[in-house]
N, C-alpha and C positions, 0 to 999 in steps of 0.2 A: 208798145215800148219795148226797145231792144237795147240791152246793155246800159241801162240808165244807172250812172254810178253817182252816189251821194256820200259827201264826206263832211262829218261833223267832229267836235272834240271827243276823242276816243271811239269814235264810230267810222266804220267803212262798209257801205251797203250797195249791193247791185240788184236792180229790178229787171225782170222780164214780164211780159204779159199783155193782156189786152183789156179794154173798157169800152162799154156800151152806154148809150144814153147819156152822154156827158153834157151835150147842148142842153136837153130838157132839165137836167139837174142844175146847171149853171143859171137858168133862167126861171126856176121855180119860185114861186112866191112863198111868204114865210110860214103860210099854213100847208104848203105843199098839196093844193087841192087836186092837183092832176096825179098825185101819188107817184110822182117821178122816182125812180131807183136807178143808182149808178151799178150796173152790174159789171163784174170783172174777175178775171182769172189770172193770178200773177204768182211768180216765183220771187221769193227774196233770199238773198245769199249775202251773209255778212262774215267777215274776218273778227271784226271787233264790234260790240254794241254795248255803248255806256248809256244805259237808259236814264242815269241820273243827269248826265250831261245834256241829253236830248231834250228833256223836261224842263232843264234850266234855259234852253233856247226858246221856248214858247213865249208867245206875246204876253201871257200872263205873268211870266217871271219878270221881264222888262217893266211892266206896268207896276208890278208889287214893288219893285226897287224905288220907284218914283212916288209911290203913294205915301202921304204923309201921317196917316192914322190908321188903326185897326179896322175901323168902319169902312174906311176907303178900300182897305186890302180885301175884306169880305165882300163888298160891292163888286170888286172886280172879280173875285173868284166866282161869285154867283153868276155874272154875265158870261163868264168863260164856260161854266157848265151848261147853261142854257144853249150857247153856240155849239158846244160839243154834242150836246143831245140832239140837236136840229141836224148837224152834220152827220152823225152816225145813223140817224133815221134813213138816210138816202142810200146807204151802202148795202150791197147785196152781193156776196162774191167770196172767194177764197185766196188766201195766201198760203203757198207751200214754202215753209221757211226752213232755213239751215243756217245756224249761226255757230261759228266756231267757238267764240268765246263772248260772254256776257257779263254784266254786273248791274245789280239794282240795290242800292243801299249796301249793306253787308254781304248781300248774297251774290255769290259768283258761281258761274257755270260753264261748262265746255261742252261742244259738239251737241247743241239743242237741234233736234229734228222733229218736225211736226207740221201742224195745219192750223192756220187762224181763219175762221168762217165768221164773216158778218152777215147778219140777218136781222132786220128791223129793230134797231137799238140793242141787239145782243151780239157779243162776241164769244164764239166758241173756241177755246184753246185746247188742242190736243197734241201731246208729243212726249219726248223723252229727252234727258239730258244726263251728263256725267257732273255730279256735283258732291261736295263734301266727302269726297273719296268714294262715292258710291253712284248708284243708279237712281234717278228720279223720274217717275212716269206721272203725267199730269193730265187730267181730264176736267176742264173747268168751264164755267159760263159766267161772263161779265156783263152785267145789265147797266147800260148807260140810261140811268134814270135821273131824277132831281137829286136823290140820294143814292148813288152808284153802290151796287152790291156785286160780291163775288160767291158763287157757289162753286166749289172744287173737290174733287176727290184726288188724292195723293197716295202714290204707292212707293215706298222707299225700300231699296235693296242694299245691305251692306254699307250703310251710311256711318260716318263718324258722328257718334251722338253729340259730342261736345260741340263740334262745329254746327251741327244742325240746331242746337238750342242758341248757340251764339249768333249765328247769321239770321236767326228768326227772331233775335231780341227777346228770347225766352218766353215768346208768345204773351207778352204784356204782364207777365207775372213774376214774382221773385221767390217762390217756395222751391221749386227744383229749377237750377240754372246750370249754365255750361260749367261752372265751377264745381258742380256737385256729382258729375256722372261722366264716365268714360265707357267705351265699348263700340261694338257694331250695331247698329240699329236696322231692323226690319220692322215697317209698320204700313198698315192701311189707315188712312185718315181722311175725315170728311171735315171740310172748312167752310165756314159761312162768315163773311167779312162785310164790314158796311163802312160807308163813308158819309159825311154830311153834305149839305148843300154848297158848302165852301171847299169841298175837296179833302177835309181833315179826316184822318183814319180814326174810327171809334172803338177805342180799346175795349169799352164796356159793352160793346155788342159783337165782339169777336166770339165765335162759338166753334169749338173744336172737339171732334170725337175721334179716338184713335184707340186702336188695338195694336200694341207694340210688343217685340221681342227684342231683347239686348243680349248679345253674347260676349263672352270673356271681357266683362266690365267690372267696374267699381262704383260703389256709392261712397262719397266722402264728405264729411263736415254737413251731413244732411240733417238739419235742425229737427225736421219732422220726427225723426227716430229718437229723440230724447226722451219722449214720453215712455219708451221701453226700458229706460235705464233703471227703473225699479227691478226689472227681472234679469237684465244683462248688464255687465260692466260697460260704462260709457266709453271707455277706451276700445273695446270690441266694436262699438257703433260707429266710431269716427272713420272707419276705412274698411268697407265690407266689400269682398271680392266674390264674384258669382261667374258661374260658368253659363248660365242662361237664366234670364228674368223675363216672365211674361206678365203683362198687366194691360188694364184698360184706363185710359186717362181722358178726362173731359176738362176743357178751359172754358169757362163761362162766367161772364160779369167780373172780369179780371181775377178769377179765382181758379186754381187748379185743384181738380178732384181726382183721386187716385182710388 
């Protein structure tokens, strides 16, 4: 494949690369008794990548609009997951990727450079990007199972902490939010995320461990500090400024532990 250009709403991509065993994979039976694998090595370059729009173009999105009931929608989702799990089981190879600008939900990034590696229903993601006014390095593993899951290590440097919480939907909790904190964030983080059989994100199974440092920041209107009002004036607790704050955070079962 040379200079294969694809366009979709909000996305422009160019592919270069080679694939092997295409015909055995196309004619493989549903159980893949011959253990056919589509081996490939490719490069992906994109000026714009709108992941939300790409997902909206999937056959599932169209079938979902036509479905009349929740039961029907769940059935379509389950069928799509089975199909995806079967297709990804054939993939074995790497994409060297460079994306100038991308977005997924509230998350926006620039100049992503890294590698996507498929191997036996697993996708390894390694790369770095500029986002939230800083640098993010990602080393993750996505498992295409009946209940998909993601295990990832995240290193952030000089990130705008308020944007970090806002674009991450406050990690599914409302104790410490983007409205409560400002400053520059440096963190090392481990993320364990899960989806159900229908592809719905499971907030209650999200597990995050993080060692963080925030420089030149503020804590404002943070209700957790009200318990100290017996010892310190409440007015002094409403807007706390600090040069450097270090802490450990854990998000588990929709609860933030500090």
